[in-house]
N, C-alpha and C positions, 0 to 999 in steps of 0.2 A: 561694627556699629560705632560710630563716632560719639563723642560726649555730646550731652544734651544740656541746654541751658534753659532753666525755668525762669522766664523774665518776670513772672510775678514775684519771685524771691530775689532776683538779681538787683543789687544796689548800684552795680556799675563801678565798684571799687578798683577793678582791674587786676586783682590778684591772680586770677587765671591767665590773663594776658601777659603778666610779668614772669610768672612762673613756669609756663609751658616750655618743656625743652625742645619741643618740635616747632615751636612758633605757629600753632595752628590758629590762634585768636588774633583778632584785629579790632580796632576801634572804627565804628562806622557811624558818623554822626553822634559821637558821644555814647554809643551803645557797643557793648561787647558782642561780637559775633564769631562763630566758629567758621572762619573763612576757609581754612584748608583741612576739611575733615578726613580727606584720604591720607594725610600725613600724621594722623594721631597715632601715637605709640600705645595707647590704652594703659598708660602708667598710673594714672589716677592722681597725679600731683594737682592737677587743677581742682579736682573734687576735694581733696584733702585740705588745700589752701583757701577754699571759698568759705569765708566767714558766715555768709548767709545760707550755705547748703544749697545753692542754686544749680550746681553743676552735678551731673550723673553721668559716670563713666561705666559702661558695661562691656565686658569682653565679648567679642564676636564668638559664636559657637565654635568655629574651627580652632580658635585660640585655646579655647577650654579643652578641646580634645587633644591638642598638641601638648599642653602642659600636662594633662592627665597621663598621657603616653610617656612623656619624659620622666615623670615621677614614679610610675609604676614599672617601666621597663626593667630597671635594675632588680627588681623583686622577682622577676621570672613569672611564668604562668603557674598559677596555683593548680594543684592536682586534687581531684576528688571533690570539688566545689561547684562544678558547673553541670548543667542539665544533660550534657552529652557524656559525662563521665559515668553516668549510671547505665548506659547502654552496653 
């Protein structure tokens, strides 16, 4: 899911355009647009830097699963806490 711009909140300041490390944003007739959504890294810099709170970045579901897997893998599989452990 690429970033979304709430144009009712957007002031056109360009902070998302300037700060995006992947250069996903562009100026189109004085309006900020997400021109390359497929290039979005989901880093959240544009959302963080937007003074108007007009940008919303949400991680795609697969990214959340990957992060969860990387964080939990070193812990190993817990024993005695799953429904199948009681069988």
